[in-house]
N, CA, C, O and CB atoms as a CASP TS submission, in Angstrom:
PFRMAT TS
TARGET T0000
AUTHOR 0000-0000-0000
METHOD Language model
MODEL 1
PARENT N/A
ATOM      1  N   MET     1     -33.368 -25.041   6.093  1.00  0.00           N
ATOM      2  CA  MET     1     -34.650 -24.408   6.331  1.00  0.00           C
ATOM      3  C   MET     1     -35.718 -25.194   5.579  1.00  0.00           C
ATOM      4  O   MET     1     -35.574 -25.504   4.396  1.00  0.00           O
ATOM      5  CB  MET     1     -34.631 -22.913   5.892  1.00  0.00           C
ATOM      6  N   SER     2     -36.754 -25.497   6.271  1.00  0.00           N
ATOM      7  CA  SER     2     -37.830 -26.293   5.702  1.00  0.00           C
ATOM      8  C   SER     2     -38.769 -25.424   4.864  1.00  0.00           C
ATOM      9  O   SER     2     -39.165 -24.336   5.284  1.00  0.00           O
ATOM     10  CB  SER     2     -38.611 -27.001   6.814  1.00  0.00           C
ATOM     11  N   GLN     3     -39.113 -25.907   3.698  1.00  0.00           N
ATOM     12  CA  GLN     3     -39.988 -25.147   2.804  1.00  0.00           C
ATOM     13  C   GLN     3     -41.458 -25.266   3.166  1.00  0.00           C
ATOM     14  O   GLN     3     -42.263 -24.446   2.725  1.00  0.00           O
ATOM     15  CB  GLN     3     -39.788 -25.602   1.389  1.00  0.00           C
ATOM     16  N   ASP     4     -41.830 -26.264   3.957  1.00  0.00           N
ATOM     17  CA  ASP     4     -43.245 -26.422   4.289  1.00  0.00           C
ATOM     18  C   ASP     4     -43.710 -25.396   5.324  1.00  0.00           C
ATOM     19  O   ASP     4     -44.915 -25.220   5.501  1.00  0.00           O
ATOM     20  CB  ASP     4     -43.503 -27.829   4.808  1.00  0.00           C
ATOM     21  N   ASN     5     -42.801 -24.722   6.002  1.00  0.00           N
ATOM     22  CA  ASN     5     -43.169 -23.669   6.948  1.00  0.00           C
ATOM     23  C   ASN     5     -43.201 -22.291   6.306  1.00  0.00           C
ATOM     24  O   ASN     5     -43.618 -21.323   6.942  1.00  0.00           O
ATOM     25  CB  ASN     5     -42.207 -23.662   8.110  1.00  0.00           C
ATOM     26  N   MET     6     -42.774 -22.191   5.074  1.00  0.00           N
ATOM     27  CA  MET     6     -42.728 -20.892   4.395  1.00  0.00           C
ATOM     28  C   MET     6     -44.115 -20.487   3.911  1.00  0.00           C
ATOM     29  O   MET     6     -44.936 -21.331   3.553  1.00  0.00           O
ATOM     30  CB  MET     6     -41.746 -20.934   3.212  1.00  0.00           C
ATOM     31  N   MET     7     -44.359 -19.179   3.906  1.00  0.00           N
ATOM     32  CA  MET     7     -45.622 -18.652   3.392  1.00  0.00           C
ATOM     33  C   MET     7     -45.343 -17.347   2.665  1.00  0.00           C
ATOM     34  O   MET     7     -44.319 -16.702   2.893  1.00  0.00           O
ATOM     35  CB  MET     7     -46.659 -18.439   4.539  1.00  0.00           C
ATOM     36  N   LYS     8     -46.259 -16.965   1.792  1.00  0.00           N
ATOM     37  CA  LYS     8     -46.163 -15.716   1.054  1.00  0.00           C
ATOM     38  C   LYS     8     -47.217 -14.758   1.572  1.00  0.00           C
ATOM     39  O   LYS     8     -48.315 -15.171   1.946  1.00  0.00           O
ATOM     40  CB  LYS     8     -46.327 -15.949  -0.467  1.00  0.00           C
ATOM     41  N   LEU     9     -46.881 -13.481   1.593  1.00  0.00           N
ATOM     42  CA  LEU     9     -47.835 -12.451   1.973  1.00  0.00           C
ATOM     43  C   LEU     9     -48.136 -11.602   0.744  1.00  0.00           C
ATOM     44  O   LEU     9     -47.234 -11.068   0.099  1.00  0.00           O
ATOM     45  CB  LEU     9     -47.289 -11.574   3.144  1.00  0.00           C
ATOM     46  N   GLU    10     -49.415 -11.493   0.439  1.00  0.00           N
ATOM     47  CA  GLU    10     -49.865 -10.797  -0.765  1.00  0.00           C
ATOM     48  C   GLU    10     -50.661  -9.559  -0.379  1.00  0.00           C
ATOM     49  O   GLU    10     -51.472  -9.594   0.547  1.00  0.00           O
ATOM     50  CB  GLU    10     -50.714 -11.731  -1.656  1.00  0.00           C
ATOM     51  N   CYS    11     -50.427  -8.482  -1.086  1.00  0.00           N
ATOM     52  CA  CYS    11     -51.147  -7.233  -0.859  1.00  0.00           C
ATOM     53  C   CYS    11     -52.610  -7.403  -1.286  1.00  0.00           C
ATOM     54  O   CYS    11     -52.892  -7.973  -2.339  1.00  0.00           O
ATOM     55  CB  CYS    11     -50.478  -6.059  -1.637  1.00  0.00           C
ATOM     56  N   THR    12     -53.529  -6.909  -0.467  1.00  0.00           N
ATOM     57  CA  THR    12     -54.950  -7.057  -0.794  1.00  0.00           C
ATOM     58  C   THR    12     -55.409  -6.026  -1.818  1.00  0.00           C
ATOM     59  O   THR    12     -56.452  -6.206  -2.445  1.00  0.00           O
ATOM     60  CB  THR    12     -55.794  -6.937   0.467  1.00  0.00           C
ATOM     61  N   VAL    13     -54.653  -4.955  -1.996  1.00  0.00           N
ATOM     62  CA  VAL    13     -55.052  -3.900  -2.935  1.00  0.00           C
ATOM     63  C   VAL    13     -54.566  -4.211  -4.348  1.00  0.00           C
ATOM     64  O   VAL    13     -55.366  -4.254  -5.282  1.00  0.00           O
ATOM     65  CB  VAL    13     -54.504  -2.538  -2.479  1.00  0.00           C
ATOM     66  N   CYS    14     -53.268  -4.427  -4.509  1.00  0.00           N
ATOM     67  CA  CYS    14     -52.709  -4.608  -5.859  1.00  0.00           C
ATOM     68  C   CYS    14     -52.383  -6.065  -6.188  1.00  0.00           C
ATOM     69  O   CYS    14     -51.988  -6.356  -7.317  1.00  0.00           O
ATOM     70  CB  CYS    14     -51.457  -3.773  -6.009  1.00  0.00           C
ATOM     71  N   LYS    15     -52.537  -6.988  -5.233  1.00  0.00           N
ATOM     72  CA  LYS    15     -52.362  -8.435  -5.431  1.00  0.00           C
ATOM     73  C   LYS    15     -50.937  -8.844  -5.803  1.00  0.00           C
ATOM     74  O   LYS    15     -50.751  -9.839  -6.504  1.00  0.00           O
ATOM     75  CB  LYS    15     -53.298  -8.909  -6.502  1.00  0.00           C
ATOM     76  N   THR    16     -49.934  -8.100  -5.349  1.00  0.00           N
ATOM     77  CA  THR    16     -48.551  -8.512  -5.585  1.00  0.00           C
ATOM     78  C   THR    16     -48.000  -9.183  -4.337  1.00  0.00           C
ATOM     79  O   THR    16     -48.355  -8.824  -3.214  1.00  0.00           O
ATOM     80  CB  THR    16     -47.673  -7.301  -5.985  1.00  0.00           C
ATOM     81  N   THR    17     -47.128 -10.163  -4.548  1.00  0.00           N
ATOM     82  CA  THR    17     -46.484 -10.858  -3.444  1.00  0.00           C
ATOM     83  C   THR    17     -45.241 -10.076  -3.057  1.00  0.00           C
ATOM     84  O   THR    17     -44.309  -9.948  -3.852  1.00  0.00           O
ATOM     85  CB  THR    17     -46.130 -12.330  -3.823  1.00  0.00           C
ATOM     86  N   ASN    18     -45.226  -9.551  -1.838  1.00  0.00           N
ATOM     87  CA  ASN    18     -44.142  -8.683  -1.399  1.00  0.00           C
ATOM     88  C   ASN    18     -43.248  -9.296  -0.334  1.00  0.00           C
ATOM     89  O   ASN    18     -42.059  -8.983  -0.272  1.00  0.00           O
ATOM     90  CB  ASN    18     -44.706  -7.416  -0.887  1.00  0.00           C
ATOM     91  N   TYR    19     -43.798 -10.157   0.498  1.00  0.00           N
ATOM     92  CA  TYR    19     -43.057 -10.677   1.635  1.00  0.00           C
ATOM     93  C   TYR    19     -43.156 -12.193   1.707  1.00  0.00           C
ATOM     94  O   TYR    19     -44.132 -12.798   1.263  1.00  0.00           O
ATOM     95  CB  TYR    19     -43.566 -10.056   2.927  1.00  0.00           C
ATOM     96  N   HIS    20     -42.102 -12.794   2.287  1.00  0.00           N
ATOM     97  CA  HIS    20     -42.065 -14.216   2.584  1.00  0.00           C
ATOM     98  C   HIS    20     -41.726 -14.345   4.057  1.00  0.00           C
ATOM     99  O   HIS    20     -40.915 -13.587   4.588  1.00  0.00           O
ATOM    100  CB  HIS    20     -41.029 -14.981   1.679  1.00  0.00           C
ATOM    101  N   SER    21     -42.351 -15.304   4.706  1.00  0.00           N
ATOM    102  CA  SER    21     -42.124 -15.481   6.129  1.00  0.00           C
ATOM    103  C   SER    21     -42.326 -16.945   6.497  1.00  0.00           C
ATOM    104  O   SER    21     -42.672 -17.766   5.647  1.00  0.00           O
ATOM    105  CB  SER    21     -43.062 -14.575   6.952  1.00  0.00           C
ATOM    106  N   ARG    22     -42.107 -17.266   7.773  1.00  0.00           N
ATOM    107  CA  ARG    22     -42.324 -18.606   8.279  1.00  0.00           C
ATOM    108  C   ARG    22     -43.346 -18.563   9.399  1.00  0.00           C
ATOM    109  O   ARG    22     -43.478 -17.556  10.094  1.00  0.00           O
ATOM    110  CB  ARG    22     -41.007 -19.230   8.764  1.00  0.00           C
ATOM    111  N   LYS    23     -44.061 -19.649   9.568  1.00  0.00           N
ATOM    112  CA  LYS    23     -44.964 -19.759  10.702  1.00  0.00           C
ATOM    113  C   LYS    23     -45.057 -21.209  11.144  1.00  0.00           C
ATOM    114  O   LYS    23     -44.808 -22.127  10.361  1.00  0.00           O
ATOM    115  CB  LYS    23     -46.356 -19.209  10.351  1.00  0.00           C
ATOM    116  N   ASN    24     -45.412 -21.403  12.384  1.00  0.00           N
ATOM    117  CA  ASN    24     -45.589 -22.727  12.942  1.00  0.00           C
ATOM    118  C   ASN    24     -47.020 -23.165  12.644  1.00  0.00           C
ATOM    119  O   ASN    24     -47.964 -22.616  13.212  1.00  0.00           O
ATOM    120  CB  ASN    24     -45.289 -22.748  14.478  1.00  0.00           C
ATOM    121  N   LYS    25     -47.189 -24.135  11.771  1.00  0.00           N
ATOM    122  CA  LYS    25     -48.523 -24.559  11.342  1.00  0.00           C
ATOM    123  C   LYS    25     -49.257 -25.349  12.415  1.00  0.00           C
ATOM    124  O   LYS    25     -50.482 -25.465  12.366  1.00  0.00           O
ATOM    125  CB  LYS    25     -48.421 -25.389  10.087  1.00  0.00           C
ATOM    126  N   LYS    26     -48.532 -25.889  13.375  1.00  0.00           N
ATOM    127  CA  LYS    26     -49.178 -26.602  14.475  1.00  0.00           C
ATOM    128  C   LYS    26     -49.843 -25.627  15.446  1.00  0.00           C
ATOM    129  O   LYS    26     -50.877 -25.938  16.038  1.00  0.00           O
ATOM    130  CB  LYS    26     -48.155 -27.474  15.218  1.00  0.00           C
ATOM    131  N   MET    27     -49.255 -24.470  15.603  1.00  0.00           N
ATOM    132  CA  MET    27     -49.785 -23.488  16.553  1.00  0.00           C
ATOM    133  C   MET    27     -50.827 -22.565  15.919  1.00  0.00           C
ATOM    134  O   MET    27     -51.831 -22.233  16.551  1.00  0.00           O
ATOM    135  CB  MET    27     -48.649 -22.657  17.125  1.00  0.00           C
ATOM    136  N   LEU    28     -50.593 -22.152  14.680  1.00  0.00           N
ATOM    137  CA  LEU    28     -51.479 -21.214  13.991  1.00  0.00           C
ATOM    138  C   LEU    28     -52.193 -21.924  12.855  1.00  0.00           C
ATOM    139  O   LEU    28     -51.567 -22.262  11.850  1.00  0.00           O
ATOM    140  CB  LEU    28     -50.691 -19.997  13.456  1.00  0.00           C
ATOM    141  N   LYS    29     -53.475 -22.153  12.994  1.00  0.00           N
ATOM    142  CA  LYS    29     -54.242 -22.857  11.964  1.00  0.00           C
ATOM    143  C   LYS    29     -54.843 -21.905  10.933  1.00  0.00           C
ATOM    144  O   LYS    29     -54.968 -22.266   9.762  1.00  0.00           O
ATOM    145  CB  LYS    29     -55.348 -23.670  12.610  1.00  0.00           C
ATOM    146  N   GLU    30     -55.216 -20.694  11.350  1.00  0.00           N
ATOM    147  CA  GLU    30     -55.861 -19.752  10.431  1.00  0.00           C
ATOM    148  C   GLU    30     -54.793 -18.984   9.640  1.00  0.00           C
ATOM    149  O   GLU    30     -53.611 -18.985   9.984  1.00  0.00           O
ATOM    150  CB  GLU    30     -56.783 -18.763  11.211  1.00  0.00           C
ATOM    151  N   ARG    31     -55.245 -18.346   8.596  1.00  0.00           N
ATOM    152  CA  ARG    31     -54.338 -17.586   7.742  1.00  0.00           C
ATOM    153  C   ARG    31     -53.978 -16.259   8.399  1.00  0.00           C
ATOM    154  O   ARG    31     -54.788 -15.641   9.090  1.00  0.00           O
ATOM    155  CB  ARG    31     -54.969 -17.346   6.359  1.00  0.00           C
ATOM    156  N   LEU    32     -52.751 -15.847   8.164  1.00  0.00           N
ATOM    157  CA  LEU    32     -52.219 -14.653   8.784  1.00  0.00           C
ATOM    158  C   LEU    32     -52.607 -13.408   7.998  1.00  0.00           C
ATOM    159  O   LEU    32     -52.703 -13.446   6.771  1.00  0.00           O
ATOM    160  CB  LEU    32     -50.709 -14.752   8.905  1.00  0.00           C
ATOM    161  N   GLU    33     -52.831 -12.306   8.708  1.00  0.00           N
ATOM    162  CA  GLU    33     -53.052 -10.991   8.102  1.00  0.00           C
ATOM    163  C   GLU    33     -52.185  -9.985   8.839  1.00  0.00           C
ATOM    164  O   GLU    33     -52.223  -9.887  10.066  1.00  0.00           O
ATOM    165  CB  GLU    33     -54.567 -10.576   8.153  1.00  0.00           C
ATOM    166  N   MET    34     -51.403  -9.243   8.069  1.00  0.00           N
ATOM    167  CA  MET    34     -50.520  -8.250   8.669  1.00  0.00           C
ATOM    168  C   MET    34     -50.604  -6.960   7.883  1.00  0.00           C
ATOM    169  O   MET    34     -50.870  -6.966   6.682  1.00  0.00           O
ATOM    170  CB  MET    34     -49.068  -8.758   8.722  1.00  0.00           C
ATOM    171  N   LYS    35     -50.377  -5.871   8.561  1.00  0.00           N
ATOM    172  CA  LYS    35     -50.333  -4.582   7.884  1.00  0.00           C
ATOM    173  C   LYS    35     -48.868  -4.280   7.579  1.00  0.00           C
ATOM    174  O   LYS    35     -48.068  -4.048   8.486  1.00  0.00           O
ATOM    175  CB  LYS    35     -50.991  -3.442   8.757  1.00  0.00           C
ATOM    176  N   LYS    36     -48.528  -4.286   6.288  1.00  0.00           N
ATOM    177  CA  LYS    36     -47.149  -4.107   5.852  1.00  0.00           C
ATOM    178  C   LYS    36     -47.094  -3.039   4.763  1.00  0.00           C
ATOM    179  O   LYS    36     -48.115  -2.635   4.206  1.00  0.00           O
ATOM    180  CB  LYS    36     -46.552  -5.445   5.340  1.00  0.00           C
ATOM    181  N   HIS    37     -45.885  -2.602   4.482  1.00  0.00           N
ATOM    182  CA  HIS    37     -45.688  -1.587   3.448  1.00  0.00           C
ATOM    183  C   HIS    37     -45.601  -2.254   2.080  1.00  0.00           C
ATOM    184  O   HIS    37     -44.833  -3.197   1.890  1.00  0.00           O
ATOM    185  CB  HIS    37     -44.412  -0.755   3.729  1.00  0.00           C
ATOM    186  N   CYS    38     -46.383  -1.766   1.136  1.00  0.00           N
ATOM    187  CA  CYS    38     -46.340  -2.258  -0.239  1.00  0.00           C
ATOM    188  C   CYS    38     -45.565  -1.253  -1.084  1.00  0.00           C
ATOM    189  O   CYS    38     -45.895  -0.067  -1.109  1.00  0.00           O
ATOM    190  CB  CYS    38     -47.783  -2.481  -0.812  1.00  0.00           C
ATOM    191  N   GLU    39     -44.537  -1.732  -1.772  1.00  0.00           N
ATOM    192  CA  GLU    39     -43.718  -0.837  -2.588  1.00  0.00           C
ATOM    193  C   GLU    39     -44.460  -0.353  -3.827  1.00  0.00           C
ATOM    194  O   GLU    39     -44.229   0.760  -4.300  1.00  0.00           O
ATOM    195  CB  GLU    39     -42.436  -1.535  -3.000  1.00  0.00           C
ATOM    196  N   LYS    40     -45.337  -1.174  -4.340  1.00  0.00           N
ATOM    197  CA  LYS    40     -46.083  -0.796  -5.538  1.00  0.00           C
ATOM    198  C   LYS    40     -47.156   0.257  -5.219  1.00  0.00           C
ATOM    199  O   LYS    40     -47.319   1.228  -5.957  1.00  0.00           O
ATOM    200  CB  LYS    40     -46.733  -2.038  -6.169  1.00  0.00           C
ATOM    201  N   CYS    41     -47.882   0.054  -4.113  1.00  0.00           N
ATOM    202  CA  CYS    41     -48.919   1.011  -3.700  1.00  0.00           C
ATOM    203  C   CYS    41     -48.333   2.223  -2.977  1.00  0.00           C
ATOM    204  O   CYS    41     -48.952   3.286  -2.929  1.00  0.00           O
ATOM    205  CB  CYS    41     -49.936   0.321  -2.797  1.00  0.00           C
ATOM    206  N   LYS    42     -47.140   2.056  -2.419  1.00  0.00           N
ATOM    207  CA  LYS    42     -46.443   3.088  -1.664  1.00  0.00           C
ATOM    208  C   LYS    42     -47.186   3.525  -0.401  1.00  0.00           C
ATOM    209  O   LYS    42     -47.081   4.675   0.026  1.00  0.00           O
ATOM    210  CB  LYS    42     -46.213   4.277  -2.542  1.00  0.00           C
ATOM    211  N   THR    43     -47.939   2.593   0.189  1.00  0.00           N
ATOM    212  CA  THR    43     -48.633   2.835   1.447  1.00  0.00           C
ATOM    213  C   THR    43     -48.605   1.558   2.275  1.00  0.00           C
ATOM    214  O   THR    43     -48.178   0.505   1.802  1.00  0.00           O
ATOM    215  CB  THR    43     -50.095   3.307   1.202  1.00  0.00           C
ATOM    216  N   HIS    44     -49.061   1.666   3.507  1.00  0.00           N
ATOM    217  CA  HIS    44     -49.220   0.495   4.351  1.00  0.00           C
ATOM    218  C   HIS    44     -50.606  -0.096   4.075  1.00  0.00           C
ATOM    219  O   HIS    44     -51.624   0.577   4.233  1.00  0.00           O
ATOM    220  CB  HIS    44     -49.040   0.857   5.871  1.00  0.00           C
ATOM    221  N   THR    45     -50.624  -1.353   3.664  1.00  0.00           N
ATOM    222  CA  THR    45     -51.890  -2.031   3.362  1.00  0.00           C
ATOM    223  C   THR    45     -51.904  -3.383   4.073  1.00  0.00           C
ATOM    224  O   THR    45     -50.879  -3.840   4.578  1.00  0.00           O
ATOM    225  CB  THR    45     -52.082  -2.213   1.814  1.00  0.00           C
ATOM    226  N   VAL    46     -53.054  -4.002   4.106  1.00  0.00           N
ATOM    227  CA  VAL    46     -53.196  -5.324   4.704  1.00  0.00           C
ATOM    228  C   VAL    46     -52.657  -6.365   3.727  1.00  0.00           C
ATOM    229  O   VAL    46     -53.003  -6.365   2.545  1.00  0.00           O
ATOM    230  CB  VAL    46     -54.684  -5.620   5.070  1.00  0.00           C
ATOM    231  N   HIS    47     -51.806  -7.249   4.237  1.00  0.00           N
ATOM    232  CA  HIS    47     -51.255  -8.347   3.456  1.00  0.00           C
ATOM    233  C   HIS    47     -51.784  -9.646   4.037  1.00  0.00           C
ATOM    234  O   HIS    47     -51.742  -9.855   5.249  1.00  0.00           O
ATOM    235  CB  HIS    47     -49.694  -8.322   3.454  1.00  0.00           C
ATOM    236  N   LYS    48     -52.285 -10.521   3.167  1.00  0.00           N
ATOM    237  CA  LYS    48     -52.829 -11.798   3.597  1.00  0.00           C
ATOM    238  C   LYS    48     -51.933 -12.932   3.134  1.00  0.00           C
ATOM    239  O   LYS    48     -51.231 -12.829   2.127  1.00  0.00           O
ATOM    240  CB  LYS    48     -54.252 -11.987   3.067  1.00  0.00           C
ATOM    241  N   GLU    49     -51.978 -14.002   3.887  1.00  0.00           N
ATOM    242  CA  GLU    49     -51.194 -15.179   3.553  1.00  0.00           C
ATOM    243  C   GLU    49     -51.803 -15.902   2.356  1.00  0.00           C
ATOM    244  O   GLU    49     -53.018 -16.075   2.271  1.00  0.00           O
ATOM    245  CB  GLU    49     -51.101 -16.122   4.759  1.00  0.00           C
ATOM    246  N   THR    50     -50.940 -16.318   1.437  1.00  0.00           N
ATOM    247  CA  THR    50     -51.386 -17.096   0.275  1.00  0.00           C
ATOM    248  C   THR    50     -50.652 -18.423   0.286  1.00  0.00           C
ATOM    249  O   THR    50     -49.697 -18.614   1.039  1.00  0.00           O
ATOM    250  CB  THR    50     -51.133 -16.325  -1.068  1.00  0.00           C
ATOM    251  N   LYS    51     -51.102 -19.321  -0.545  1.00  0.00           N
ATOM    252  CA  LYS    51     -50.471 -20.641  -0.627  1.00  0.00           C
ATOM    253  C   LYS    51     -49.310 -20.614  -1.582  1.00  0.00           C
ATOM    254  O   LYS    51     -48.652 -21.635  -1.783  1.00  0.00           O
ATOM    255  CB  LYS    51     -51.475 -21.700  -1.060  1.00  0.00           C
TER
END
């Protein structure tokens, strides 16, 4: 598995890194935003891609 396709998803409320995922950088140029469950906040919040 290539590490250059990996990305981290960070909670916008509490700033913790909760998820890791892969994306095709040739197809998707902008940063990803997903609504995921944060264990620390205990709610569904927006998670943004970080470097």
